[in-house]
ROLUM-765501 format. One record per residue (C-alpha): residue in one letter; y, z, x. Coordinates in Angstrom, 2 decimals. Each point is the difference from the previous one (the first is absolute). Layout:
REM ROLUM-765501
<"A",<Y,Z,X>>
...
END
This chain:
REM ROLUM-765501
<"D",<-2.41,6.23,-1.52>>
<"E",<-3.57,-0.53,1.22>>
<"H",<0.71,2.30,2.99>>
<"D",<1.08,3.00,-2.09>>
<"P",<-2.38,2.95,0.56>>
<"S",<-0.92,0.15,-3.70>>
<"V",<-0.92,-3.68,-0.01>>
<"V",<-1.95,0.35,3.26>>
<"A",<-1.94,2.98,-1.41>>
<"A",<-0.86,-1.90,-3.18>>
<"R",<-1.01,-3.11,1.96>>
<"E",<-2.23,2.04,2.32>>
<"A",<-1.64,1.81,-2.93>>
<"L",<-0.74,-3.32,-1.71>>
<"E",<-1.36,-1.56,3.17>>
<"A",<-2.18,3.07,0.67>>
<"I",<-1.93,-0.65,-3.21>>
<"G",<-0.23,-3.74,0.63>>
<"C",<2.85,-1.18,-2.22>>
<"R",<2.63,-2.49,1.04>>
<"P",<3.46,1.24,-1.05>>
<"R",<2.38,-2.24,-1.92>>
<"F",<3.74,0.39,0.21>>
<"D",<1.36,-0.98,-3.40>>
<"V",<2.98,0.91,-2.12>>
<"S",<-1.17,1.27,-3.35>>
<"N",<2.47,0.63,-2.78>>
<"G",<-0.83,2.63,-2.53>>
<"G",<0.86,3.45,-1.22>>
<"L",<-0.75,1.90,3.19>>
<"D",<2.01,2.83,1.55>>
<"A",<-0.34,-2.07,3.17>>
<"N",<2.66,-2.39,-1.30>>
<"W",<2.62,2.76,-0.01>>
<"M",<-1.09,1.31,3.40>>
<"A",<0.06,-3.44,1.63>>
<"A",<3.41,-0.74,-1.53>>
<"N",<1.28,3.22,1.59>>
<"G",<-1.33,-0.76,3.47>>
<"I",<-3.09,2.20,-0.17>>
<"P",<-3.00,-1.73,1.64>>
<"T",<-2.49,-0.60,-2.77>>
<"V",<-3.59,-1.17,-0.23>>
<"T",<-1.90,-0.49,-3.24>>
<"L",<-3.69,-0.69,-0.26>>
<"G",<-1.76,-1.86,-2.77>>
<"C",<-3.24,1.39,-1.31>>
<"G",<-1.64,-2.88,-1.81>>
<"Q",<2.00,-0.27,-3.19>>
<"N",<-0.10,-3.34,-1.79>>
<"D",<1.86,-1.27,-3.06>>
<"I",<2.12,3.15,0.21>>
<"H",<1.63,1.32,-3.19>>
<"T",<-1.85,-2.42,-2.24>>
<"T",<-2.84,0.43,-2.47>>
<"D",<-2.21,-1.72,2.61>>
<"E",<0.80,2.44,2.83>>
<"W",<-2.96,0.75,2.24>>
<"L",<-0.80,1.69,3.30>>
<"D",<-2.02,-1.51,2.83>>
<"L",<-2.13,2.98,1.05>>
<"K",<-0.76,-1.33,3.49>>
<"T",<3.72,-0.32,0.72>>
<"Y",<0.65,3.41,-1.60>>
<"D",<-2.61,1.63,2.27>>
<"A",<1.61,-1.65,3.04>>
<"A",<3.44,1.23,-1.10>>
<"C",<-1.39,3.54,-0.30>>
<"A",<-1.37,-0.25,3.54>>
<"V",<3.41,-1.12,1.27>>
<"A",<1.72,2.84,-1.86>>
<"R",<-2.42,2.52,1.53>>
<"R",<0.70,-1.35,3.49>>
<"L",<3.76,0.18,-0.53>>
<"A",<-0.17,3.50,-1.51>>
<"T",<-2.09,1.34,2.88>>
<"C",<1.62,-2.04,2.79>>
<"N",<-3.44,-1.38,0.78>>
END
């Protein structure tokens, strides 16, 4: 739900640092899957991972830095 307070907070944090949020479903081994399945509003944020869980896995540092900025904003409500 794009109007859920957790989604709004994440969207605002992304927009505050100049990022355009994407609303995608991402399957994987996250605790968020269990929470969402049990009706708990859930937001996950990517942090620049590519080719995940392969021998070619790598991290985009620019995206990682942006994800850290978003996490700081969410953690401090700023």
